[in-house]
N, C-alpha and C positions, 0 to 999 in steps of 0.2 A: 381412508382421505384421499378423494381426488379431486383433483383441477377440474372446474367446470368450466369446457369451453377452454380459449385461451386465459384465463383472467388470473392469477395466481394473489392470492389474498397474502397480507404480510402482517407478522407482527413485528414492533420495533421493539428490542430492550434498552431503554436511555437515550436522553434525552439532555443532554449536557452537550458541550462543543459541538463532538462529531456527530451525534443523531441528530442532532435540530440543525447542522450547516449542510451537511454532506448527504447524509442517509434519507430522511425524511424530506428533501424538496427536489431528491434524485428519484427516490420511491416513485412519490405522488407524478414525476415529469415523463415516467416510463409507461407509455401503453403497454397493456398488462398485467400493470402490477398495480394493486389494491389497497393502500396503507390501511390496514381497518384495524390496529389497537395500538397503542403502546404503552410498555409497560414504564412509572416515572408518576417519581414524586411531587414532579411540576405541571401537573394540571392545569394549572392555569396556563404557563407558558404551552404546553401542547392544544389546548383548546383554542388560543389567539392566533395560533397558523394553522391548523386544522381543525375547527370546531365539528367536526362530524367525525373523527377517531374517537373511539372507545381507549379511555385511560384509566391501567388497572396496574394491580400488584404482578411482576412476574409471576408467581405462582399461578396466579389468573390466567395469565396472556399464557403462557406452558401447558396449561389445560385444554384451552381450544383445542378444539374438534374442526373448526370451520377457519383454521388457517393453515396456508402451503408451506409458507417460508416464515422464517424466525432471523432474523437480522440482529446482533450482536454488537453494540454500540458504547458494551460497557468497561469500567476498568480493568486492564489488561490481566489479572492476577483472579478474574472474574471469567476466563473466556473458557476454560475448561471447561469448569461444571456447569455452566449454561449452554455449552454446546453437545454437553453429554444428554442433559435432560431433554435439551429440546430434540435431540435424534430420536433419544430414547420412546418422545411421545410421538413421534412418527415425521416429524419437519423436517425441513430442506432447511440447511442453516449457513449465512452467509456470517462470516466473522470478521470487525474491521481488525486493520493487523495493530502491533505484530499477534500471528493467529494466536499464539500460546507464550507463554513465559520462558519453556523448554521445549528440547527436541521429545524428551520422554513426554510428556503433555500432548504435543502434535500427533506424535504415533498413537497415542489411544485415543483421541478425536477421530480420526481418518482412521481407524478402525472400529469405533462405533457406527461411523458413516457406512463403511462396508457390510458391519453386520445388519445392520436395519433398512439398508439397499436406498438409504437417502443421499442427496448433493450435499458436499463440504463444500467450501466455497473461503476463498481471502478477499477480502475489498481491497485489489489494488489498482486503484481508480487512476494513479499514476502512469499507466503504459498506455495512457491517452493523452496526457500532458502536452501540449503543442510543443513544448521546446525539446522534449523527447522523442515525440514523434517526428521533430525537422531532425536530430541528427542521425536520428533510425534511418532516414530516407538518404540521409546521405550516403551513411556506411553501407545499405543496399545496394546502391546503386555504382558503388565500386570508385563513389568519386574521388577518395583518397588510398585506395589503396587499401593493402590486410592494417587491420588495428592493431598498433602496438604499444600504444598509449591512451588509457582512456579516463577521462577524470571529471568523477561527478561532483556537485555540492549543493546540500542546502544547508542556507547559515541565515538565520534568523540577529536580530539585535536586541536581547533582555537584559541588560545587564542586573539588575538586581531579581536573585532567585524568589519565586512565588513560594507558598504555602498552599500547594496541592500533591495529588497523590503522583504527579509525572514526574514531581522532584523532589519529593519526599523516599528517604530510601524506599526498598520494599522490591519485589519481585517485578520482574518487568516496567519497574520506573528508570527515569534517565533520557537524555537525547541520543544513544544509539537505539535501544526499543522504540523512541518514537519515529523518527526521520530517518535511522539505518534500514525498516524493511521497505520502503519504498527506493531507494538508491541501489540496494542488493536484490531485485526483483529487476529490476531496470537491467540492470548489469548480466543477469543470470538469463534473463529473454535473449537477450544480446550473441552472448559469448556459452552459455550453458555452466557446469560448475566448475568452480576453480581448484587445483591440485590442492595449495593449502592458501591459508589465512595470516597476514599479520597488523598485528592492530597495537595502537597506543590510545588509551583515554585519558583526558585530564579534566582536573574542577579548577579552572581558569576564574570563575565570578568570587569576588568574596563572598561567605554566607554556603556556597552551594554545598548540596548534602551527596549530588547525583552528577555524575561527568554532565558537563554540558561541550565537553569539544571532544570530538573523536578522528583519527586518523587511521583508516582500513587499507590495507593494499591484499588484493586479491591476484593471487599469486599462477599464470597460465604459463605452459612451455616457454609459449613465441609474444607472451603480452601480459604486460601489467593494469590493473583496473584498480585505481584508487576512489573510494568514496569516501568523503570527510564533510564532518557536520559539525555546525558550531554557531553557540547564542551567542558571541562577541565578536557583530561584524557588523558594521553599522553600514557600510558602502564598498565600492569597489565589488561589486558583487559580479562572481564569472557562473554561470550554471554547468557548461559545460564545457571542454578540452576535449579534441579527442585530435592525436599524431597518427598517422598511419605512412606506408610505404612511399607515396605517391604526393604524399599532402595532407595537411589540416584542417578542421574546422572547428568553430568558436559558438557558442552560444550564450550572449551574455545574460541577458532577458531570462526572469521566470515565465513559465505558464502564468497566465492570470486568470484563472476559473476560480480559485479558492479566496481570491477578494472580490470577484466578483459574486461569489454566494457570500460571504460576509456583508457584503453590501445592499442583500437581500434580491439579487437578481434573478431570476427564475431560470435553472437547468432548459438549455435548447432557444433561449430566448434569440433575437436576432444580435449577430454579432458575437453571440455568446463564445465561442472559443478562439476566437479571433487573437492573433498575435501580431501585435506592430515589428517586434524585434528580431531585424533581419537575423540569419546564420552567417558568418563570415567566413571564405571558404581562404583557403592561401596552395598556390600550387607549388609544385616543384623547384619554382625560382623566387619563392617567396610573391609573388605578385598576389595580392587580394580581390576577392570580389563578394558578393552579396547573390544569396539566393532566400528568396521567402519562406518564412517560418511557415507549417499548414498550420491549419488549425486544429487545437486539442476538443477531443468532445469526452469527457469522462462519464456521461450517460450511454457512454458503449457499455460500459461494464453489467449495467443494468440489464438493459437490452438483450446483452447475449446472456444472461442469468434467467431470465425470464424465458428466453427458447429454451436454455436446456430444460428447466421444470417443465415448459406447459409441452415440448416438440421434442423433448431429447438430443434437443444438440447438445455439444460438447459442452461443459463444463469452462467457463473463461480461464479462472483460476483453479487448476486440478489439484488435487489431493499431492502428486508428488512435488507437483513446482512450491507448494506450501512447506512441506520437510526440507526443500532444497534452502529457503531462505530460512528457515531455521537452525539449519544447521550451521551455515555461513554467520547470523547472529552467536552462536553458541560458539563456536569458533574462536570467534574475535573476542567473545568476552573471556575463554580460557589465554588464547595469546595475550589478550594486555595484562593479566595475571602475570604470567609467567616469563612474558618476557620473548617468548618463543614461533616461532610459523608452527601454525595446529591445521592438522590434514581435518575435514570432515568425519565427523562421526557420522555417515551412512553407511547403512548395508549394499551389498553387490546387488540384493534386486530394487531398491531405492533408486540406485546410481543408475540401474541399467535402463528407466524409463524415461531416462532423457537424453536417451540415445535416438 
């Protein structure tokens, strides 16, 4: 299977919220990507949005030899079998977060990609959120010195549990597997692998069957990174709080790209990634100032992926980074169950790739 010119033909598995709202619009908006087929039982929904796209079942999509890339946006517990099948049939693969439901599954899929000489990547779109890019710029420019305390929140207000796979008991369900991968990935991009992980999970809403509150600390020698998510936060949101040896930075408002996608705004439209909420900086004397937040651009993930497939450029989220995030997810689950600090279950070779 060869890529004709620079055009990468894409098959998308799943047209629920994630496939419909994130992947399909971004694929269509990315030069050099062609959304050719969708595997879904919702043919009417797909054709309402993309009239010229083939709607097929999953087996048919995986068997097509005119597709270069398969994007998996199906429930978490299907990620491994679908990824392995797609790689075996010769396709490059993108998996929505979380990559897998266990580190064991993640290693198996990474090994399959290596055997078949295909790219496997994780859709870590929030690396290109405005809020994260702004905080990263402050850190990289040394405006607050060396970071000692980094706090990341993704909160929602959903006081009534829903009857859906994400909130029903099962592999890969619950808030931690839903929101945790975003916050972990951002932390690892900034600081690398932690030494240990300390976690506490809660079931705070009446009727919750999976955790709806997670507080996780990534332990570094001279730094603590807190990632926190809750489904019972109606207001007073603060996305990031970062304290350094020379000052602090606060980012209150969240990136707006998801909200714009939900409203049907096409990715890359004028003003697409703009964020009117400024960063707030505090100097060593406690005096405050503001700094504009740079625009976000989650399309950058698919732009880089297209170049990786068509031109041999680097994978935007390579396998060792996918394994690192899964190791932290799994360590947090163990820590929450045992009440102990937990080391990452990575091999020496897997750790070495981070250096």
